[in-house]
Each structure stands twice: as structure tokens, then as C-alpha cells.
C-alpha positions in Angstrom: 108.0 111.9 135.4 105.2 109.9 133.6 103.6 108.6 136.5 101.8 110.6 139.3 103.9 108.7 141.8 107.0 110.0 140.6 108.2 107.0 138.2 109.1 106.9 134.7 107.3 104.3 132.5 109.9 102.5 130.3 107.7 100.5 128.0 108.2 97.4 129.8 108.4 98.3 133.2 108.6 101.5 136.0 111.8 103.2 136.9 111.9 104.9 140.4 114.6 107.7 139.9 115.1 108.1 143.7 116.0 104.3 144.3 117.9 104.4 140.9 116.2 101.0 140.3 113.4 99.4 138.3 110.1 98.4 140.2 109.1 95.0 138.5 111.8 92.5 136.7 113.3 92.2 133.5 111.0 90.1 131.1 114.3 89.2 129.5 116.0 86.2 131.3 119.6 86.2 132.3 122.2 85.0 130.6 125.0 82.5 132.2 127.7 84.2 130.3 126.9 87.5 132.1 126.6 87.2 135.7 125.1 90.5 136.3 122.2 89.9 134.2 120.5 87.6 136.3 120.0 90.7 138.7 116.4 91.3 137.0 116.0 94.6 138.6 119.4 96.5 137.5 120.0 98.9 134.8 121.7 98.0 131.5 123.9 95.2 133.5 124.9 97.3 136.5 126.9 99.6 134.5 125.5 102.6 133.3 128.6 103.9 132.2 129.4 101.7 129.5 126.2 100.6 128.3 122.8 102.3 127.4 119.0 100.5 127.3 117.1 102.3 125.2 114.3 100.2 125.7 114.3 99.5 129.5 114.8 95.7 128.4 118.7 94.8 127.9 121.8 96.3 128.3 123.7 97.4 125.1 127.4 98.3 124.4 127.8 101.4 122.4 129.2 99.2 119.5 125.9 97.5 119.3 123.8 100.7 118.7 123.5 101.7 115.0 123.3 105.6 114.3 120.3 106.4 112.1 122.7 107.4 109.3 124.7 104.0 109.3 123.2 102.4 106.3 125.0 99.2 105.3 124.5 98.2 101.5 123.5 94.7 102.2 119.9 96.3 103.1 119.6 97.6 99.4 117.7 95.2 97.2 115.7 95.3 94.0 112.1 95.2 93.8 109.5 95.7 91.3 108.1 99.3 91.9 104.5 98.2 91.6 105.2 97.0 94.7 106.0 99.9 96.8 103.4 102.1 97.9 103.9 105.9 97.9 103.5 108.0 101.3 102.4 111.1 99.7 99.5 112.7 97.5 101.8 114.5 95.8 105.5 115.2 94.5 107.3 118.0 93.5 106.7 118.6 89.8 111.0 119.4 89.5 112.8 116.3 89.6 116.9 116.8 90.9 118.9 115.4 88.3 122.8 116.0 88.5 122.3 118.5 86.3 119.9 120.4 88.4 115.9 120.7 88.4 114.0 118.9 85.5 110.4 118.6 84.9 109.4 115.6 86.1 107.2 115.1 83.1 110.3 115.3 80.8 112.3 112.9 83.1 109.9 110.3 82.4 109.9 110.2 78.8 113.3 109.5 79.7 112.3 106.3 80.0 112.9 103.1 82.4 116.8 102.8 81.9 117.8 105.5 84.2 116.0 103.9 87.3 118.9 101.7 87.3 121.2 104.8 88.2 118.8 106.2 90.9 120.1 106.3 94.3 117.9 103.7 96.3 114.9 104.8 97.8 114.3 104.3 101.5 111.1 102.0 102.5 109.7 100.5 105.4 107.9 97.0 105.6 104.6 98.0 107.1 102.8 94.3 107.7 104.3 93.2 104.4 103.9 95.8 102.5 106.7 98.2 101.6 106.2 101.9 101.7 108.3 104.6 100.5 109.2 106.6 102.9 111.9 108.8 101.2 111.8 108.6 97.5 108.7 109.1 96.2 109.6 111.1 93.0 111.9 108.2 92.3 109.3 105.7 92.8 107.1 107.4 90.5 109.5 108.2 87.5 109.8 104.1 88.3 106.3 103.4 87.7 105.4 105.8 85.6 108.4 104.8 82.7 107.4 100.6 83.6 110.9 100.0 84.8 111.1 96.4 86.0 113.5 96.9 89.1 114.5 99.8 91.8 116.4 99.6 94.2 115.1 100.1 97.8 116.5 100.3 101.1 114.7 98.5 103.9 114.7 101.2 106.7 114.6 98.9 110.4 115.2 102.1 112.8 112.7 103.6 115.1 113.2 107.1 113.5 112.4 105.8 110.2 109.3 104.4 111.6 108.5 107.6 113.1 109.2 109.8 110.1 107.0 107.7 107.9 103.9 107.5 110.1 104.2 111.5 110.5 104.3 111.6 106.6 101.3 109.2 106.1 99.4 111.4 109.0 100.2 114.6 106.9 98.7 113.0 103.8 95.8 111.2 105.0 97.0 108.1 104.1 96.7 104.7 106.1 99.9 102.8 107.6 100.3 100.9 104.1 100.6 104.1 102.0 98.8 104.3 98.7 98.9 102.3 95.4 97.9 105.8 93.6 101.1 107.8 92.2 101.2 110.9 93.7 100.4 114.3 91.8 103.4 116.2 90.6 102.5 120.0 91.9 
């Protein structure tokens, strides 16, 4: 319960578990192709078995809900590494390679061509600024070698935003991250 009256607050409206109904109308209008959507007090179009409603706004079929691990390749783009901010103040001084861990200084000396073979780094778009959620070491190497491009995957799921926010807070950084390269430790 999130309310002293025994109600659950679902970001957009209140739900009464005893009545099994929302107490205020859905903010989304109905759809003529799905008659049940005109009942603006219903939960997931009146079918809680076949649909889910994670935000309390609209019923989604299970096929419409993406899992956090489903990462289509069409979300991968190439950007200038200078256009991506870091989400950490330090990185591991050992860099993971197919041949094991290598000192990051040695990896930097190998030049920018290797960056083309890096897996995409995960980034989140924060008010127009790309911030590296995962792959700060790869971004560091790309920037230090002056690589022209690096592959990034723009994350859009809520868990990625939560993870980035936690990482930024743990590093004492603002929501937009930092341009300052992290220190290898």
C-alpha cells in the first residue's frame, strides 16, 4: 500500500485493491477498434490474464512488452566518441580482450583501428547528451586513440535509466555524466 487509505498509487491514478478498480479515469482516451478501452476505469482492457499494464495507463499484450535483454541491431549507430560522456570517474586499468586482460595503456598504444571491432557500448540519451551506461573503458580507449567512430546501442528501457542514474550518483556525477575521462585504477 502506498496510501494511508489502502490505495495503490500507480503514477497516473489510484487503484483500490478491494474494489479491484481504479478510482479515477485513465488519462488515455478509448479506441473505437477496442470497445473495452472506453471503460476508463478498467484494468488492462478488462483482461488481466492476457494483458499487463506496468504504468497503469494502457493494457499491453505480452508480445508488445520487450524484455531488457532483447537488443535489436537497429538501435546500434556509430557516433564520434567525443560526443559521448562518461558515467564513471574511474575504470579498471586492465582491459578485457579476447586474449585475456591487458593493461589499458597498452591497448591505447595499439591505435584507433581496434575500436571498429569493439562491441557496441550501451548509452542513454539524457536531454540530448549521450552518456555511457556500460562500456566506459571502451569509450576511454576510443577517445584516447582519437578514433573517429564508436558503435553505441541507445538504451530505452527503464532498467537502463535506473542503472545509469545509480552509477552516476555513486560516482558523484550529474545526470549528463562528464566529459572528463575516468582515471584507470
